[in-house]
gemmi code that builds the backbone of each chain (N, CA, C; Angstrom):
import gemmi

chains = {
    "A": [
        ("MET", (0.840, -1.253, 0.048), (0.010, 0.035, -0.034), (0.855, 1.338, 0.061)),
        ("ASP", (0.539, 2.206, -0.896), (1.268, 3.418, -0.818), (0.931, 4.247, 0.375)),
        ("PHE", (2.018, 4.757, 1.086), (1.720, 5.661, 2.103), (2.559, 7.034, 1.964)),
        ("THR", (1.709, 7.936, 1.320), (2.357, 9.064, 1.006), (2.629, 9.956, 2.020)),
        ("ARG", (3.306, 11.124, 1.785), (3.748, 12.071, 2.816), (2.322, 12.679, 3.302)),
        ("ARG", (1.558, 13.007, 2.454), (0.230, 13.634, 2.772), (-0.645, 12.704, 3.679)),
        ("ASP", (-0.669, 11.529, 3.332), (-1.417, 10.523, 4.228), (-0.867, 10.493, 5.538)),
        ("ALA", (0.448, 10.515, 5.624), (1.031, 10.476, 6.853), (0.634, 11.678, 7.702)),
        ("LEU", (0.747, 12.886, 7.056), (0.344, 14.255, 7.693), (-1.040, 14.201, 8.349)),
        ("ILE", (-2.046, 13.601, 7.365), (-3.408, 13.599, 7.936), (-3.540, 12.675, 8.928)),
        ("VAL", (-2.891, 11.474, 8.911), (-2.960, 10.473, 10.216), (-2.477, 11.049, 11.371)),
        ("GLY", (-1.111, 11.842, 11.201), (-0.554, 12.418, 12.284), (-1.267, 13.343, 12.998)),
        ("THR", (-1.969, 14.309, 12.116), (-2.900, 15.421, 12.797), (-3.943, 14.815, 13.496)),
        ("GLY", (-4.705, 13.801, 12.806), (-5.794, 13.199, 13.519), (-5.420, 12.584, 14.761)),
        ("ALA", (-4.299, 11.922, 14.830), (-3.874, 11.282, 16.100), (-3.583, 12.378, 17.110)),
        ("ALA", (-2.873, 13.455, 16.739), (-2.767, 14.624, 17.706), (-4.050, 15.240, 18.316)),
        ("VAL", (-4.952, 15.197, 17.325), (-6.213, 15.935, 17.818), (-6.929, 15.104, 18.714)),
        ("ALA", (-7.020, 13.675, 18.374), (-7.653, 12.739, 19.156), (-7.019, 12.615, 20.539)),
        ("ALA", (-5.686, 12.840, 20.442), (-5.084, 12.589, 21.865), (-5.325, 13.922, 22.705)),
        ("MET", (-5.423, 15.092, 22.171), (-5.687, 16.343, 22.852), (-7.152, 16.326, 23.465)),
        ("LEU", (-8.143, 15.682, 22.724), (-9.553, 15.926, 23.109), (-9.794, 15.642, 24.447)),
        ("PRO", (-9.477, 14.443, 24.975), (-9.969, 14.185, 26.291), (-9.316, 15.153, 27.325)),
        ("LEU", (-8.030, 15.476, 27.175), (-7.321, 16.449, 27.961), (-8.111, 17.805, 27.966)),
        ("ARG", (-8.506, 18.280, 26.753), (-9.206, 19.656, 26.719), (-10.560, 19.415, 27.480)),
        ("ALA", (-11.113, 18.328, 27.124), (-12.525, 18.158, 27.807), (-12.470, 18.175, 29.279)),
        ("PHE", (-11.396, 17.578, 29.878), (-11.306, 17.590, 31.289), (-11.007, 18.931, 31.791)),
        ("ALA", (-10.069, 19.670, 31.153), (-9.658, 20.934, 31.703), (-10.726, 21.910, 31.474)),
        ("SER", (-11.656, 21.853, 30.499), (-12.652, 23.011, 30.264), (-13.986, 22.636, 30.706)),
        ("ALA", (-14.294, 21.394, 31.287), (-15.604, 21.039, 31.614), (-16.177, 22.137, 32.656)),
        ("THR", (-15.088, 22.616, 33.568), (-15.621, 23.519, 34.591), (-15.809, 24.872, 33.812)),
        ("GLU", (-14.932, 25.373, 32.793), (-15.198, 26.583, 32.232), (-16.569, 26.289, 31.338)),
        ("ASP", (-16.726, 25.408, 30.795), (-17.982, 25.189, 29.991), (-19.199, 25.204, 30.945)),
        ("ALA", (-19.082, 24.631, 32.101), (-20.180, 24.848, 32.956), (-20.387, 26.319, 33.498)),
        ("ILE", (-19.265, 26.932, 33.610), (-19.459, 28.407, 34.112), (-20.188, 29.156, 32.980)),
        ("ALA", (-19.473, 28.886, 31.723), (-20.011, 29.627, 30.647), (-21.484, 29.399, 30.332)),
        ("ALA", (-22.031, 27.992, 30.672), (-23.508, 27.716, 30.444), (-24.346, 28.522, 31.472)),
        ("PHE", (-23.655, 28.755, 32.696), (-24.437, 29.306, 33.725), (-24.546, 30.805, 33.440)),
        ("THR", (-23.428, 31.358, 33.121), (-23.436, 32.874, 32.818), (-23.783, 33.353, 31.404)),
        ("GLY", (-23.948, 32.406, 30.519), (-24.205, 32.664, 29.207), (-23.091, 33.526, 28.480)),
        ("GLY", (-21.923, 33.438, 28.991), (-20.724, 34.136, 28.505), (-20.501, 35.539, 28.931)),
        ("ALA", (-21.443, 35.981, 29.977), (-21.382, 37.439, 30.474), (-20.034, 37.525, 31.327)),
        ("ASP", (-19.713, 38.816, 31.492), (-18.511, 38.996, 32.377), (-18.811, 38.607, 33.777)),
        ("VAL", (-17.778, 38.008, 34.395), (-17.873, 37.636, 35.761), (-16.860, 38.380, 36.678)),
        ("ALA", (-17.422, 39.048, 37.597), (-16.661, 39.677, 38.491), (-16.132, 38.797, 39.621)),
        ("ASP", (-14.946, 39.323, 40.160), (-14.264, 38.382, 41.055), (-14.574, 38.790, 42.569)),
        ("SER", (-15.547, 39.608, 42.852), (-15.831, 39.849, 44.303), (-17.315, 39.835, 44.458)),
        ("GLY", (-17.734, 39.453, 45.750), (-19.269, 39.463, 45.855), (-19.651, 38.082, 46.412)),
        ("VAL", (-18.789, 37.122, 46.136), (-19.153, 35.775, 46.649), (-18.160, 35.280, 47.695)),
        ("THR", (-18.611, 34.640, 48.842), (-17.587, 34.126, 49.701), (-17.917, 32.622, 49.838)),
        ("LEU", (-16.897, 31.814, 49.547), (-16.926, 30.475, 49.552), (-16.092, 30.051, 50.718)),
        ("THR", (-16.709, 29.255, 51.703), (-15.835, 28.788, 52.895), (-15.710, 27.273, 52.742)),
        ("ALA", (-14.469, 26.819, 52.579), (-14.263, 25.407, 52.434), (-12.938, 25.167, 53.219)),
        ("PRO", (-12.860, 23.972, 53.816), (-11.494, 23.774, 54.517), (-10.314, 23.791, 53.720)),
        ("GLU", (-9.207, 24.109, 54.196), (-8.022, 24.044, 53.334), (-7.590, 22.459, 53.227)),
        ("ILE", (-7.708, 21.769, 54.274), (-7.330, 20.332, 53.993), (-8.647, 19.573, 54.398)),
        ("ALA", (-9.097, 18.680, 53.598), (-10.199, 17.755, 54.004), (-9.590, 16.305, 53.965)),
        ("GLU", (-9.866, 15.830, 55.124), (-9.208, 14.472, 55.242), (-9.947, 13.462, 54.536)),
        ("ASN", (-11.214, 13.685, 54.415), (-12.155, 12.708, 53.769), (-12.958, 13.386, 52.658)),
        ("GLY", (-12.539, 13.036, 51.449), (-13.268, 13.681, 50.306), (-14.667, 13.250, 50.173)),
        ("ASN", (-15.086, 12.338, 50.840), (-16.492, 11.903, 50.656), (-17.557, 12.930, 51.399)),
        ("THR", (-17.052, 13.591, 52.302), (-17.936, 14.619, 52.933), (-17.222, 15.868, 53.278)),
        ("VAL", (-17.067, 16.864, 52.398), (-16.336, 18.065, 52.691), (-17.261, 19.126, 52.977)),
        ("PRO", (-17.340, 19.770, 54.118), (-18.352, 20.785, 54.444), (-18.009, 22.192, 53.796)),
        ("ILE", (-18.925, 22.700, 52.962), (-18.653, 24.029, 52.417), (-19.936, 24.882, 52.762)),
        ("SER", (-19.488, 26.153, 52.507), (-20.670, 27.172, 52.820), (-20.366, 28.206, 51.847)),
        ("VAL", (-21.455, 28.724, 51.281), (-21.259, 29.751, 50.310), (-22.282, 30.853, 50.584)),
        ("SER", (-21.880, 32.109, 50.370), (-22.713, 33.285, 50.732), (-22.442, 34.379, 49.567)),
        ("ALA", (-23.656, 34.982, 49.069), (-23.417, 36.030, 48.116), (-24.708, 36.966, 48.225)),
        ("PRO", (-24.511, 38.089, 48.988), (-25.607, 38.886, 49.244), (-26.126, 39.521, 47.954)),
        ("GLY", (-27.393, 39.394, 47.851), (-28.086, 39.929, 46.559), (-28.002, 38.942, 45.461)),
        ("ALA", (-27.669, 37.742, 45.676), (-27.704, 36.729, 44.635), (-29.000, 36.027, 44.560)),
        ("GLU", (-29.404, 35.620, 43.264), (-30.675, 34.829, 43.188), (-30.319, 33.370, 43.035)),
        ("SER", (-29.204, 33.083, 42.527), (-28.634, 31.659, 42.534), (-27.198, 31.530, 42.439)),
        ("ILE", (-26.812, 30.368, 43.056), (-25.293, 30.261, 43.107), (-25.228, 28.796, 42.739)),
        ("ILE", (-24.102, 28.471, 41.948), (-23.685, 27.170, 41.506), (-22.360, 26.888, 42.097)),
        ("ILE", (-22.092, 25.657, 42.624), (-20.852, 25.163, 43.049), (-20.276, 24.160, 42.048)),
        ("LEU", (-18.999, 24.447, 41.663), (-18.302, 23.460, 40.591), (-17.090, 22.974, 41.355)),
        ("ALA", (-16.749, 21.683, 41.176), (-15.516, 21.123, 41.481), (-14.644, 20.642, 40.309)),
        ("SER", (-13.613, 21.376, 40.120), (-12.884, 21.391, 38.887), (-12.243, 20.044, 38.561)),
        ("GLY", (-11.897, 19.314, 39.692), (-11.366, 18.084, 39.604), (-12.141, 16.888, 39.662)),
        ("ASN", (-13.390, 16.911, 39.698), (-14.278, 15.886, 39.787), (-14.686, 15.310, 38.393)),
        ("PRO", (-15.004, 14.104, 38.199), (-15.330, 13.506, 36.960), (-16.527, 14.432, 36.215)),
        ("ASN", (-17.401, 14.891, 37.039), (-18.505, 15.784, 36.501), (-18.346, 17.064, 37.486)),
        ("PRO", (-18.015, 18.168, 36.844), (-17.760, 19.336, 37.796), (-18.926, 19.787, 38.531)),
        ("GLU", (-20.234, 19.703, 38.032), (-21.237, 20.253, 38.751), (-21.463, 19.500, 40.127)),
        ("VAL", (-21.663, 20.330, 41.075), (-21.958, 19.776, 42.441), (-23.370, 20.166, 42.854)),
        ("VAL", (-23.689, 21.353, 43.000), (-25.031, 21.816, 43.510), (-25.345, 23.210, 42.832)),
        ("GLY", (-26.703, 23.541, 42.792), (-27.123, 24.891, 42.501), (-28.157, 25.143, 43.504)),
        ("PHE", (-27.889, 26.391, 44.041), (-28.944, 26.942, 45.005), (-29.833, 28.050, 44.292)),
        ("ASN", (-31.081, 28.072, 44.587), (-31.893, 29.162, 44.136), (-32.574, 29.707, 45.283)),
        ("PHE", (-32.480, 31.043, 45.470), (-33.097, 31.703, 46.695), (-34.439, 32.269, 46.201)),
        ("GLY", (-35.395, 32.062, 46.982), (-36.742, 32.715, 46.879), (-36.820, 33.940, 47.582)),
        ("PRO", (-38.132, 34.631, 47.519), (-38.311, 35.728, 48.174), (-38.296, 35.684, 49.669)),
        ("LEU", (-38.479, 34.537, 50.264), (-38.455, 34.282, 51.789), (-37.043, 33.866, 52.296)),
        ("ALA", (-36.172, 33.913, 51.434), (-34.829, 33.485, 51.879), (-34.255, 34.589, 52.933)),
        ("GLY", (-33.748, 34.101, 54.046), (-33.434, 35.013, 55.036), (-32.035, 35.732, 54.744)),
        ("SER", (-31.169, 34.914, 53.930), (-29.934, 35.463, 53.487), (-29.510, 34.764, 52.230)),
        ("GLN", (-28.659, 35.149, 51.436), (-28.298, 34.290, 50.224), (-27.100, 33.553, 50.630)),
        ("GLU", (-27.343, 32.491, 51.479), (-26.201, 31.789, 52.243), (-26.731, 30.331, 52.299)),
        ("ALA", (-25.943, 29.361, 52.014), (-26.329, 27.891, 52.350), (-25.038, 27.236, 52.599)),
        ("SER", (-25.303, 26.110, 53.385), (-24.163, 25.218, 53.708), (-24.502, 23.788, 53.264)),
        ("THR", (-23.719, 23.019, 52.750), (-23.784, 21.621, 52.558), (-22.626, 20.861, 52.585)),
        ("ARG", (-22.714, 19.591, 52.281), (-21.511, 18.718, 52.413), (-21.361, 18.152, 50.973)),
        ("ILE", (-20.093, 18.095, 50.413), (-19.860, 17.713, 48.957), (-18.781, 16.606, 48.952)),
        ("ARG", (-18.756, 15.967, 47.850), (-17.592, 15.016, 47.509), (-16.706, 15.574, 46.626)),
        ("LEU", (-15.447, 15.438, 46.924), (-14.323, 15.772, 46.070), (-13.421, 14.555, 45.733)),
        ("ALA", (-13.130, 14.489, 44.523), (-12.368, 13.280, 44.018), (-10.927, 13.371, 44.437)),
        ("GLY", (-10.392, 14.630, 44.513), (-8.932, 14.783, 45.024), (-8.688, 16.153, 45.321)),
        ("THR", (-7.497, 16.584, 45.438), (-7.083, 17.808, 45.720), (-7.315, 18.748, 44.452)),
        ("GLN", (-8.079, 19.896, 44.622), (-8.479, 20.631, 43.620), (-9.055, 22.049, 43.949)),
        ("ASP", (-9.508, 22.867, 43.020), (-10.184, 24.108, 43.207), (-11.611, 23.929, 43.119)),
        ("VAL", (-12.306, 24.554, 43.975), (-13.700, 24.466, 44.114), (-14.255, 25.862, 43.776)),
        ("TYR", (-15.113, 25.997, 42.869), (-15.648, 27.337, 42.316), (-17.025, 27.755, 42.840)),
        ("ALA", (-17.380, 28.815, 43.048), (-18.723, 29.232, 43.401), (-19.122, 30.466, 42.315)),
        ("VAL", (-20.114, 30.279, 41.584), (-20.418, 31.287, 40.733), (-21.944, 31.681, 41.108)),
        ("ALA", (-22.056, 33.034, 41.262), (-23.371, 33.532, 41.663), (-24.040, 34.488, 40.653)),
        ("LYS", (-25.298, 34.298, 40.477), (-26.054, 35.226, 39.651), (-26.696, 36.188, 40.492)),
        ("MET", (-26.400, 37.516, 40.331), (-27.126, 38.497, 41.102), (-28.416, 38.813, 40.663)),
        ("SER", (-29.258, 39.435, 41.486), (-30.610, 39.799, 41.044), (-30.606, 40.883, 39.884)),
        ("ASP", (-29.455, 41.680, 39.920), (-29.510, 42.696, 38.855), (-28.946, 42.085, 37.555)),
        ("GLY", (-28.678, 40.777, 37.380), (-28.193, 40.111, 36.189), (-26.616, 39.892, 36.101)),
        ("SER", (-26.018, 40.477, 36.975), (-24.557, 40.383, 36.903), (-24.086, 38.987, 37.509)),
        ("PHE", (-22.785, 38.667, 37.340), (-22.189, 37.454, 37.860), (-21.074, 37.650, 38.627)),
        ("ALA", (-20.871, 36.872, 39.580), (-19.545, 36.913, 40.495), (-19.063, 35.561, 40.670)),
        ("MET", (-17.777, 35.446, 40.920), (-17.231, 34.160, 40.984), (-16.099, 34.151, 42.169)),
        ("THR", (-15.932, 33.118, 42.770), (-14.760, 32.860, 43.706), (-14.307, 31.465, 43.615)),
        ("LYS", (-13.071, 31.187, 44.197), (-12.632, 29.699, 44.171), (-11.965, 29.491, 45.424)),
        ("ALA", (-11.901, 28.216, 45.888), (-11.104, 27.963, 47.066), (-10.306, 26.523, 46.710)),
        ("SER", (-9.186, 26.544, 47.194), (-8.425, 25.293, 46.953), (-8.512, 24.457, 48.173)),
        ("VAL", (-8.811, 23.131, 47.782), (-9.066, 22.188, 48.973), (-8.020, 20.914, 48.693)),
        ("LYS", (-7.215, 20.681, 49.772), (-6.461, 19.553, 49.596), (-7.131, 18.359, 50.206)),
        ("VAL", (-7.261, 17.276, 49.420), (-7.966, 16.111, 49.911), (-7.044, 15.000, 50.199)),
        ("THR", (-7.132, 14.422, 51.217), (-6.244, 13.240, 51.780), (-6.757, 11.905, 51.035)),
        ("ILE", (-8.058, 11.678, 51.222), (-8.714, 10.452, 50.680), (-9.704, 10.956, 49.808)),
        ("GLY", (-9.682, 10.482, 48.372), (-10.673, 10.972, 47.450), (-12.072, 10.342, 47.712)),
        ("GLY", (-12.994, 10.968, 47.242), (-14.387, 10.636, 47.431), (-15.098, 10.178, 46.305)),
        ("CYS", (-14.585, 9.474, 45.394), (-15.236, 9.018, 44.307), (-15.401, 7.494, 44.123)),
        ("GLY", (-14.754, 6.767, 44.973), (-14.892, 5.260, 45.043), (-14.156, 4.940, 43.740)),
        ("GLY", (-14.531, 3.609, 43.316), (-13.925, 3.078, 42.132), (-12.607, 2.412, 42.169)),
    ],
    "B": [
        ("MET", (-34.313, 3.545, 45.188), (-34.276, 3.190, 46.642), (-35.100, 3.961, 47.414)),
        ("ALA", (-36.188, 3.556, 47.765), (-37.092, 4.310, 48.688), (-37.112, 3.769, 50.052)),
        ("GLU", (-36.378, 2.760, 50.229), (-36.475, 2.287, 51.700), (-35.355, 3.027, 52.696)),
        ("GLY", (-35.662, 3.175, 53.736), (-34.819, 3.787, 54.762), (-34.572, 5.252, 54.608)),
        ("VAL", (-35.409, 6.012, 53.755), (-35.073, 7.351, 53.611), (-35.991, 8.129, 54.692)),
        ("LYS", (-35.227, 8.827, 55.468), (-35.884, 9.636, 56.569), (-35.507, 11.091, 56.619)),
        ("PRO", (-36.387, 11.923, 56.358), (-35.993, 13.260, 56.403), (-36.024, 13.782, 57.892)),
        ("ARG", (-35.069, 14.681, 58.264), (-35.017, 15.363, 59.409), (-34.835, 16.867, 59.288)),
        ("VAL", (-35.550, 17.576, 60.001), (-35.654, 19.049, 59.645), (-35.533, 19.739, 61.121)),
        ("LYS", (-34.665, 20.689, 61.217), (-34.818, 21.496, 62.493), (-35.148, 22.891, 62.215)),
        ("VAL", (-36.388, 23.232, 62.854), (-36.758, 24.633, 62.638), (-37.257, 25.139, 63.955)),
        ("PRO", (-37.033, 26.361, 64.445), (-37.360, 26.765, 65.687), (-38.924, 26.798, 65.849)),
        ("ARG", (-39.576, 26.430, 67.129), (-40.916, 26.483, 67.169), (-41.454, 27.847, 67.050)),
        ("LYS", (-40.816, 28.751, 67.489), (-41.305, 30.238, 67.552), (-40.301, 31.290, 67.050)),
        ("ALA", (-40.858, 32.242, 66.414), (-40.102, 33.444, 66.148), (-40.839, 34.608, 66.239)),
        ("ALA", (-40.078, 35.671, 66.239), (-40.740, 37.038, 66.140), (-41.130, 37.387, 64.670)),
        ("ALA", (-42.410, 37.981, 64.265), (-42.660, 38.412, 62.915), (-41.451, 39.061, 62.169)),
        ("GLY", (-41.101, 38.628, 61.072), (-40.004, 39.374, 60.383), (-38.605, 38.873, 60.798)),
        ("ASP", (-38.499, 37.869, 61.627), (-37.248, 37.327, 61.981), (-36.612, 36.423, 60.993)),
        ("VAL", (-35.278, 36.293, 61.040), (-34.664, 35.489, 60.184), (-34.152, 34.407, 61.013)),
        ("ILE", (-34.580, 33.167, 60.556), (-34.288, 31.876, 61.377), (-33.339, 31.002, 60.481)),
        ("THR", (-32.678, 30.083, 61.320), (-31.754, 29.250, 60.487), (-32.434, 27.746, 60.497)),
        ("ILE", (-32.381, 27.155, 59.347), (-33.165, 25.862, 59.145), (-31.998, 24.848, 58.737)),
        ("LYS", (-32.071, 23.724, 59.311), (-31.083, 22.650, 58.956), (-31.911, 21.292, 58.486)),
        ("THR", (-31.489, 20.941, 57.475), (-32.250, 19.680, 56.946), (-31.264, 18.492, 56.669)),
        ("LEU", (-31.548, 17.373, 56.966), (-30.774, 16.204, 56.796), (-31.732, 15.200, 56.194)),
        ("ILE", (-31.400, 14.451, 55.202), (-32.132, 13.337, 54.798), (-31.292, 12.062, 54.500)),
        ("SER", (-31.649, 10.969, 55.104), (-30.839, 9.666, 54.920), (-31.047, 9.192, 53.498)),
        ("HIS", (-29.966, 9.165, 52.788), (-29.970, 8.626, 51.417), (-28.651, 8.379, 50.898)),
        ("LYS", (-28.447, 7.296, 50.256), (-27.029, 6.931, 49.935), (-26.329, 7.708, 48.850)),
        ("MET", (-27.160, 8.391, 48.005), (-26.720, 9.254, 47.067), (-25.613, 8.506, 46.196)),
        ("GLU", (-26.094, 7.330, 45.509), (-25.042, 6.636, 44.615), (-24.685, 7.597, 43.393)),
        ("SER", (-23.437, 7.883, 43.364), (-23.075, 8.924, 42.439), (-22.999, 8.593, 40.949)),
        ("GLY", (-23.019, 7.272, 40.654), (-22.900, 6.753, 39.350), (-21.513, 6.735, 38.854)),
        ("GLN", (-20.456, 7.016, 39.764), (-19.116, 6.830, 39.332), (-18.461, 5.536, 39.869)),
        ("ARG", (-19.077, 4.956, 40.848), (-18.461, 3.830, 41.521), (-18.743, 2.526, 40.743)),
        ("LYS", (-17.880, 1.611, 40.988), (-18.054, 0.201, 40.231), (-18.225, -0.671, 41.323)),
        ("ASP", (-18.980, -1.857, 41.035), (-19.056, -2.980, 41.968), (-17.966, -3.826, 41.774)),
        ("LYS", (-17.902, -4.965, 42.485), (-16.615, -5.623, 42.524), (-16.346, -6.506, 41.179)),
        ("ASP", (-17.330, -6.432, 40.228), (-17.171, -7.117, 39.003), (-16.816, -6.027, 37.964)),
        ("GLY", (-16.694, -4.841, 38.417), (-16.195, -3.778, 37.509), (-17.399, -3.061, 36.742)),
        ("ASN", (-18.736, -3.480, 37.064), (-19.772, -2.712, 36.411), (-20.123, -1.519, 37.206)),
        ("VAL", (-20.379, -0.405, 36.429), (-20.667, 0.862, 37.102), (-21.982, 0.714, 37.713)),
        ("ILE", (-22.138, 1.225, 39.022), (-23.399, 1.152, 39.717), (-24.089, 2.400, 39.311)),
        ("PRO", (-25.378, 2.194, 38.798), (-26.045, 3.371, 38.181), (-26.353, 4.335, 39.280)),
        ("ARG", (-26.566, 5.724, 38.670), (-26.678, 6.698, 39.567), (-28.016, 6.680, 40.248)),
        ("SER", (-28.146, 6.905, 41.549), (-29.300, 7.121, 42.262), (-29.325, 8.118, 43.334)),
        ("ILE", (-29.728, 9.301, 42.934), (-29.519, 10.311, 43.922), (-30.922, 11.274, 44.128)),
        ("ILE", (-30.821, 12.066, 45.092), (-31.997, 12.973, 45.229), (-31.434, 14.220, 44.460)),
        ("HIS", (-32.245, 14.631, 43.360), (-31.806, 15.689, 42.507), (-32.395, 16.939, 42.673)),
        ("THR", (-33.401, 17.092, 43.589), (-33.911, 18.490, 43.736), (-34.446, 18.542, 45.244)),
        ("PHE", (-34.149, 19.619, 45.948), (-34.611, 19.983, 47.277), (-35.252, 21.279, 47.171)),
        ("THR", (-36.536, 21.424, 47.793), (-37.107, 22.650, 47.824), (-37.757, 22.886, 49.273)),
        ("CYS", (-37.524, 24.185, 49.600), (-38.104, 24.482, 50.926), (-39.137, 25.700, 50.640)),
        ("LYS", (-40.288, 25.632, 51.113), (-41.370, 26.778, 50.912), (-41.889, 27.077, 52.243)),
        ("PHE", (-42.321, 28.314, 52.447), (-43.031, 28.720, 53.554), (-44.394, 29.124, 53.163)),
        ("ASN", (-45.533, 28.707, 53.665), (-46.826, 29.112, 53.173), (-46.930, 29.135, 51.534)),
        ("GLY", (-46.235, 28.245, 50.985), (-46.316, 28.237, 49.387), (-45.297, 29.088, 48.869)),
        ("GLU", (-44.623, 29.959, 49.525), (-43.719, 30.756, 48.820), (-42.273, 30.220, 48.996)),
        ("LEU", (-41.423, 30.319, 47.988), (-40.130, 29.773, 47.926), (-39.169, 30.358, 48.928)),
        ("VAL", (-38.523, 29.659, 49.623), (-37.441, 30.046, 50.398), (-36.149, 29.680, 49.781)),
        ("MET", (-35.990, 28.406, 49.496), (-34.689, 28.059, 48.842), (-34.863, 26.669, 48.117)),
        ("SER", (-34.363, 26.604, 46.992), (-34.332, 25.304, 46.149), (-32.856, 24.982, 45.834)),
        ("ALA", (-32.652, 23.673, 45.736), (-31.331, 23.265, 45.355), (-31.325, 22.122, 44.217)),
        ("ASN", (-30.424, 22.285, 43.276), (-30.314, 21.197, 42.256), (-29.141, 20.418, 42.707)),
        ("LEU", (-29.337, 19.115, 42.942), (-28.244, 18.414, 43.429), (-27.610, 17.522, 42.262)),
        ("HIS", (-26.388, 17.224, 42.349), (-25.744, 16.435, 41.415), (-24.997, 15.363, 42.138)),
        ("GLY", (-24.175, 14.490, 41.406), (-23.561, 13.427, 42.134), (-22.686, 13.705, 43.071)),
        ("ALA", (-22.160, 14.845, 43.120), (-21.104, 15.242, 44.181), (-21.492, 15.663, 45.506)),
        ("ILE", (-22.914, 15.540, 45.635), (-23.193, 15.788, 47.030), (-23.232, 14.566, 47.794)),
        ("SER", (-22.700, 14.752, 49.093), (-22.365, 13.664, 49.962), (-23.664, 12.693, 50.318)),
        ("THR", (-23.362, 11.589, 50.767), (-24.277, 10.714, 51.268), (-25.117, 11.467, 52.458)),
        ("ASN", (-26.397, 11.237, 52.528), (-27.220, 11.800, 53.507), (-27.206, 13.423, 53.355)),
        ("PRO", (-27.766, 13.931, 52.343), (-27.509, 15.248, 51.887), (-28.021, 16.234, 53.137)),
        ("TYR", (-27.264, 17.182, 53.411), (-27.381, 18.128, 54.580), (-27.483, 19.596, 54.001)),
        ("PHE", (-28.391, 20.396, 54.410), (-28.401, 21.663, 54.033), (-28.772, 22.567, 55.187)),
        ("GLN", (-28.036, 23.751, 55.210), (-28.328, 24.716, 56.164), (-28.573, 26.080, 55.607)),
        ("PHE", (-29.596, 26.723, 55.833), (-29.927, 27.972, 55.229), (-30.799, 28.906, 56.159)),
        ("GLU", (-31.102, 30.079, 55.730), (-31.836, 31.083, 56.518), (-33.192, 31.340, 55.865)),
        ("ALA", (-34.159, 31.584, 56.619), (-35.434, 31.983, 56.074), (-36.048, 33.106, 56.885)),
        ("LYS", (-36.880, 33.965, 56.276), (-37.567, 35.089, 56.899), (-38.904, 34.453, 57.248)),
        ("VAL", (-39.394, 34.925, 58.339), (-40.723, 34.520, 58.866), (-41.445, 35.662, 58.903)),
        ("PRO", (-42.346, 36.017, 57.991), (-43.290, 37.221, 58.084), (-44.516, 36.966, 58.998)),
        ("GLU", (-44.837, 35.619, 59.146), (-46.167, 35.323, 59.765), (-46.193, 33.988, 60.291)),
        ("ALA", (-47.050, 33.562, 61.118), (-47.068, 32.127, 61.533), (-47.430, 31.334, 60.289)),
        ("GLY", (-46.947, 30.069, 60.210), (-47.421, 29.198, 59.112), (-46.509, 27.909, 59.166)),
        ("ASP", (-46.555, 27.302, 57.872), (-45.802, 25.982, 57.751), (-44.736, 26.087, 56.747)),
        ("PHE", (-43.714, 25.446, 57.147), (-42.624, 25.254, 56.204), (-42.819, 23.861, 55.587)),
        ("THR", (-42.643, 23.775, 54.227), (-42.759, 22.396, 53.618), (-41.473, 22.121, 53.064)),
        ("PHE", (-41.009, 20.940, 53.156), (-39.747, 20.408, 52.647), (-40.006, 19.387, 51.609)),
        ("GLU", (-39.363, 19.309, 50.552), (-39.533, 18.293, 49.439), (-38.287, 17.769, 48.889)),
        ("TRP", (-38.014, 16.560, 48.756), (-36.920, 15.934, 48.153), (-37.333, 15.164, 46.969)),
        ("LEU", (-36.763, 15.319, 45.859), (-37.167, 14.479, 44.669), (-36.061, 13.546, 44.347)),
        ("ASP", (-36.520, 12.329, 44.267), (-35.463, 11.206, 44.066), (-35.401, 10.868, 42.519)),
        ("ASP", (-34.259, 10.418, 41.963), (-34.201, 9.874, 40.702), (-35.032, 8.842, 40.345)),
        ("ASP", (-35.582, 8.020, 41.295), (-36.540, 7.055, 40.879), (-37.875, 7.433, 40.931)),
        ("GLY", (-38.200, 8.759, 41.072), (-39.400, 9.272, 41.076), (-40.074, 9.349, 42.454)),
        ("SER", (-39.492, 9.104, 43.424), (-40.048, 9.032, 44.799), (-40.002, 10.565, 45.256)),
        ("VAL", (-41.059, 10.950, 46.170), (-40.922, 12.260, 46.702), (-40.916, 12.140, 48.179)),
        ("TYR", (-40.019, 12.694, 48.909), (-40.019, 12.663, 50.326), (-40.431, 14.015, 50.798)),
        ("THR", (-41.318, 14.038, 51.824), (-41.803, 15.416, 52.246), (-41.667, 15.506, 53.719)),
        ("ASP", (-41.594, 16.717, 54.178), (-41.763, 17.108, 55.634), (-42.326, 18.351, 55.752)),
        ("GLN", (-42.957, 18.551, 56.985), (-43.535, 19.874, 57.265), (-43.334, 20.249, 58.653)),
        ("LYS", (-43.011, 21.553, 59.001), (-42.725, 22.147, 60.165), (-43.555, 23.430, 60.408)),
        ("SER", (-44.299, 23.460, 61.521), (-45.072, 24.802, 61.729), (-44.178, 25.696, 62.652)),
        ("ILE", (-44.451, 26.803, 62.560), (-43.758, 27.868, 63.306), (-44.917, 28.770, 63.806)),
        ("ALA", (-44.719, 29.346, 65.103), (-45.668, 30.267, 65.624), (-44.951, 31.493, 65.849)),
        ("ILE", (-45.896, 32.507, 65.878), (-45.318, 33.951, 66.122), (-45.409, 34.251, 67.687)),
        ("GLY", (-44.391, 34.626, 68.432), (-44.536, 35.030, 69.795), (-43.174, 34.824, 70.469)),
    ],
}
model = gemmi.Model(1)
for chain_id, residues in chains.items():
    chain = gemmi.Chain(chain_id)
    for i, (resn, *xyz) in enumerate(residues, 1):
        res = gemmi.Residue()
        res.name, res.seqid = resn, gemmi.SeqId(i, " ")
        for name, pos in zip(("N", "CA", "C"), xyz):
            atom = gemmi.Atom()
            atom.name, atom.element = name, gemmi.Element(name[0])
            atom.pos, atom.b_iso = gemmi.Position(*pos), 0.0
            res.add_atom(atom)
        chain.add_residue(res)
    model.add_chain(chain)
structure = gemmi.Structure()
structure.add_model(model)
structure.setup_entities()
């Protein structure tokens, strides 16, 4: 079979693209989730407070708390999890404050993001680094 | 998995009108994430509570969309305004279609 230089290039490019795809998908899943939430709008970097432990011994249950005065919804994303979405909070008219605490799973040491949608339509984001001693995804 | 699911909610019995109170909720649920494998290497299908809603006299206080990364026995703590006496209703929606509910009354005084 003839294997010309052109064929070799095409095969090579295809292989390179294929090799990069999963890597890209992993790195940008969080960015995609943020973009899906904000619709590509500008995101301010103040206005949200995310409280998470610096070191979590057990990734199966990491207590976090998020607060964003004036927010109507807040999403939490874990950049190092197989699926970055963790939880989305929506606050109604009777919410006493735009604040909530819960417990989440983290697969390993990673950054946790909180993105808030304010009632005026703007967005704000913050992140916190959590070191995880034992990952929480089983497997 | 509808067996053994037990919601627990902590709401103060009384509050002054207009007060902001703290609510804590916990529901026993294994929250199978869909990432784990059994000993034969088969993925255990996802089975989680996907939505939680808290309302006071029919008006929304807080709702949450849960994903696989919420821990076993999902716990929430949040604050609510109490304009009048009434009932808090809590609702958890399971992937399998089950609905778990709880209700707490609060008095003014």
